[in-house]
N, C-alpha and C positions, 0 to 999 in steps of 0.2 A: 155829121150828127146824132145822135144817142134817138132811140124809136124807145118808147114806151105803150105799155099793152096794158089794156084794165081787167082785172082776173075781180071773179066771185069767189068771196071764203071760199067756198065749201071749195070749189076748183086751185080756187093754195093748199087747202086740205089734201088735200087726192094728189099733190102736183106733189108739196111738198112726205106724203110718204112713200110713196114711190118713188123716191129719190133717196130717203131713205134706207126704204127695200132694195135698194143695188145699190152703193156702200156697202150692205150687210152681206150682199151675197157674195162681192165682190170681193172684200175681207173673208170671208170664208175662202171659197176660190186658193187666195192671196197665203192662208193658215193650210190645205191641203200641201197646191204648192211647194213651200216653205219644209213642209214637213217628209218634202222625197226622198231621197236619200242620191246622192251626188250623178253611181248609174244612174237611177230611172230620173234622173233630174232630164239625165242624155238624152234618155227611150223619147221620155219628152220631143228633146227640141227634131228629134230627129221624127216624128209622130206630124208636128208641125212641120212640117218640110215635107214630107210626106202630102200631105191634105193639104197642104197651094200646090202642091201638082211635081214634086222633083222625087226620082227617083236619086235610093238613098246606097252610106256604104259605111258603114261606124265601126268606126275602131275599139281592139278587142281592151277589154279592160288594161291596168297594169301603160305602159307606156307610148304616146302615142305620140310622140316625136311635136305635137301644137296643134293634134287636128283631131275634131271629134268624130268629126262627119262631113265623109263632102259627097257632095249634090250633085246631082244632075238634071236639067233637060229632057234631055232620053234616053232609054235603058241600056244602052252602050257606052258612055260617058262617052262619047263626043264630042258631041252641040257642048256651044258654045254661049252661055258662061258659067261655069267651073264652080261651083258656091265651095268655099272648104268654112267647118264654122270651129271655133273651141268654145265651148262650154264654164261654163268657174258656178260653179253652190255648196257658198262660202258663207262666213260671216264677211272677212275681211274686201276691202274693195281692190278691186286687178286692175297691175298699173304696167305700167310703157312698154317695157319686160316681154311683161305677157303678150303682151297690141303686137311685138316686136316679132319675138317668135309663129305668130298667126304667118305674117309676114311673111317670113326665112319660108317657110314649112310647104311642104312642094302640095299640089303643081301653082309656079310659080306665078302664071300669070290667071290663075280663080281671084275672084273676086274672095272678098273677106269678111265671114258673117261676127260676131264676137257677141255672146248672149253671159249672162252681170248678172245674179240676182241680188245681187250685193252694193254696187253702183262698178263705178272709175274712179280712178285715179285723177286729182285734171296735169299729170302729164301724159296719162293715159288719153282723155280725153283728147288731147290737141296732137301725138301722136295718128291715132287714129282719123281725127279732123285730114293731119297732111297727107292721108297717105287712102284716104277715101274708105276705112273701114265699117263695116252698115257696121250698132253699137246693140245694142236688144237688154233696157235691163227689166225689171219684175212690174210694174203697172205696165209698161209695153207690150212683155211676153203674158201675163196676163189677159189688155186686150184679144191678143192673137188667138187666145187657145178660150177664148168667148167664140170671136172669131170664127178661127177654122176647127171647131171642137167634132159639129158633125160630118167630117170629114176623115177626121183621125186612122188610124188603123186600131181592130181593134184592142188587141193588148197595152192601146196607152189611153182606152179609150178605160177599159180595167182596171189599169191601176189608177186611171185620177178616175172615180167617179163621174157623175156631172146630170143633172138632167131639168131642160132651161121648163120653164113653166111660166103657163100659157097667163097676161092676164088685164081682160075683156074692157074698152075702152071704156 
């Protein structure tokens, strides 16, 4: 059964202003992330994993064999799960071939995370679902950046400078 709430006109207007402000802020962050180059996007993804408590090893520029970042729960990289991550920051959608490339990369027993700011083709979604590949698109990435930003490394915050704004209740 649907629930209905009565709110005063002033409260409604204030609520609408807050919603509009939050939308504008998210769009501004999205614009900043969209402006990153692919290497900076990879650094952002690594910073997000570090903020979440992972130790990371990032591939160098150039061919990476399908894996940009390896993430571990312990400093030595022995504790499972190991997360192998591929990051794509471009205009075209990620294909199933790219998902399969991540699946086939070493270490074979690692969990797979694919971050694509442009989304995925239908075939890529099918392959990812079939093999339990965790997919992140731009909207979820934005939410995660906002949630974990304070714990990100300084160099990542310097690359993507944001400021938290507090609003009285």
